[in-house]
N, C-alpha and C positions, 0 to 999 in steps of 0.2 A: 896038677889042677892049671889050667888054661891061664895065660896071660893079657886074655884080649877079651874082652867086654862083648858080643856082639851084638847084644840087645842095650845101648846104651845110645842115648839120643840128647840134644843139648835145642832147646827152642829158646829163642829169641826173640826181639823187640819192643817197643816203649811201652809204657806201663798202662797203657789204652788198646792194646794191639790183642788181648782176649788170649795170652798166655794159661794164667790162673784158670781159666773159665774152659779152656781146652781140655782140661783133667777129668770132665765132668761126665765124661762116657766108659770111663776106664771099668773093665769088669772087675766084680770079685771085691767090691771097695774095701771090706773088711780086711782086704790082704795086702794094701797098699799103707807102706812107711812115709807119713809125711811130713820132712824136717823142713819145720817152719822157722826162717832165718830172718825173718821180717817183723821182729817184737810183735809175734800172735798175731800178724794181719790176718783177718777173718778170708776163706775163700768166698768165692761169690756165687757158691751153692751148697745146697746143705749136704754135707760130706760123711759119709761112713769111713772113712781112712782114720787109721793109727795114728794121731796127732800128736807133735813132740815140739816145742817152742823151743831153739836153739837160742842159747847165751852166751855160748862161747865156742869159738867153729871147731874147738876139737871133738865137742860132743858129736858132731858129725861122723867124726872115726866109729864113733861107739853106738849110733845109730845103725853104721853099715854094719858092726859087728853082731848087733841085736840081730840085725833081720837077716844075717844069714845062717844064726842058728834056729831060724821058726819055718817047720814047713809051708806054712800057712801064707806067710808073706813073699807076695810073686814081683813088687815093684815097691821100688823104693824113690822116694823125689824130693831133689832140695830145691825149695824154693826162696831167695833167690840167689844161685852162684856171687851174683852180683853183691848185695849184701852180705853173705858170708863171707868176701875179701874184707868189704868194708868195716865189718865186726871185729875181723881178726887186726887190722890196722888199728881201730879202736881198742881193743882190749890188750891188745902185747905189741904195740909197735909206738904209738907214740907217747907214755911216758918210760921206754925203757933207758935205759940209764947205755944201752950202746944200740945205737940207731942201725948202724951199720950190720951188725950182727941180726939184729931185729926184723928186716927188710931182708936178710939171707933166710931168717927161719920163714917168713912170709912166702916165699916162693916154695920153700921148702915143705912147706904145710902142703900147698896146691900139689905138686908133685906126688907128696906122699898120699895123698888123698887117691887120686888118678889110678896110681900104680898099684899101691899096696892095698886097696881096700874097694874102688871101684873095677879095674880091671879083673880081678880075682873074684868078682861078685857073682854070684851063680845067678841075681837077680837080673828084670831087666830094670835100667836105670835113667831116669828122667830129671836131667836139669833146668831151670830156667833161669834166664838171663835177661838185664834187660841191655837194649843197647844206646849210644850217644854216636851223633855226628863228631866225626873229627877232623880239623886239617890235618894232612900229610904233605908237610911242608916240603919233603921231596918233589913231589908231583904237581903238588900246587891242586889237588884235589881233597874233596869233603869223603871221609871213608865213613860206614855207617859200622859201629862194631862194639864188644862188649868193653867197658872201661875198666882198667886193672892197672895197677901200679907196679913199680920196682921192674926187676928183668922178665916178667913176665910181659908187660906191656912190649917189650921188643917181637916176642915170638907170637903174642894172642893168644887168647885162652879158647880159643874156637880152634887152633891144630890140635888141642887132645882130642877134639872128636873127629869121627868118621862123618858123623851125620849132626849136620846143623838147619833147622828150619826157621822161618821167621813166620811168626804168628804177626798180623797185621790186618788193619780194615783198607780194604781195597775197592773201588768203582764196579758196581755190576757192570757197567757197560765193558770194559776189560777185561771180564772173567769168560765176554761171549766168546772169546776166542778157544776158551781153553774148554771145553768138553769132554767130560771122563765122568764116570761111574763116582768117583770120590769126591767130588764137588756138585750138590746141592743146593738151589737157590728158589727160597721162598718165595711167595707173592710179597710178604713182611718186608722183606730185602729189597726186592725192586721198588716197592714203594719207598724205602728210605734210598734206596740209589745206592745203596755199601753193601759191603757181606764181610765179615772176619773169615780171613782163611789162612791157612799155612800156605807161602812161600816155599817151594821146594829146588827150587834152581834159580840161577839167575838169569837174567832178561837184558835186552840191550838197554833198559832203564836203571837196573839195579844193579851194573857191573860191579860196584865200588861197596856194594854187601858181602858180606863173609860166610854166605852160603856155602854147604859140601855135602856129599853123598859119593857113593859108592859107583862105579861107570854101571851103568845097564838099572839101576833099583829106580828112577822115574822113566818115567816116558817124555815126553815134549809135554802132549797136552795134560800131565799130571802136576805141569809148575804151578799148579792152583789148586787146592783140595779144600774140603771142608776142615776147621781147626778144629779136630777130635783127634787127640792122644791114643785111642784105640787103633782108629784106622791108622796112623803111622805107625806104632810097634805091630801091628797086623802085619804090615810091608817089609817092617825088619826082619820077624817072624820069616814070611816067605823067601825075601832075599838070601836070609842065611843059610835057611835049612833046605 
């Protein structure tokens, strides 16, 4: 079995960036395993996903195992990676008698998830994660990244993904320079002056964000596209196959 999942993506952004809403157009929604790590938070649209509320991070392992055994499941979503790791700290670290060992387990939990479950999965895998602006004291700059604790903080969660896009709200005037078939601006969006999009590549104004993609996956004019996970997964399929 392959140890690389070519259909893996991390969608990052602030809580109002449109991460969850971007899942709305995923095809065959009955075949989506939605692992809700945010205390049963409701999706912002009526969804036919198979939804599971996670109360212990190790249940995410079980979710991947269960999905792999079901032929009708095509996509696994973890919403959000940030809350999943916060939950691990609350459930398995805070009251631990051996704090050092607990933090080692915190790191190992995530590594095992990515190496033993995500990498070996035959399904599409989508992680959502919140971002935070953090001061890089060495370079004296503000970086936008997914907050994480322990040893994982040094490498960064984003380093475990080859494709990272940002869900964000962008002024329509800025998007005029990025005309492409994957970006539609409606009259309503023109009227309010902004649009929820995915940013796929860095720009001169966002060099301190942690977006990633394989070489040639995105054209320059595709730096901003509709915030639609179906479009995103179609591009991954096209690129790798």
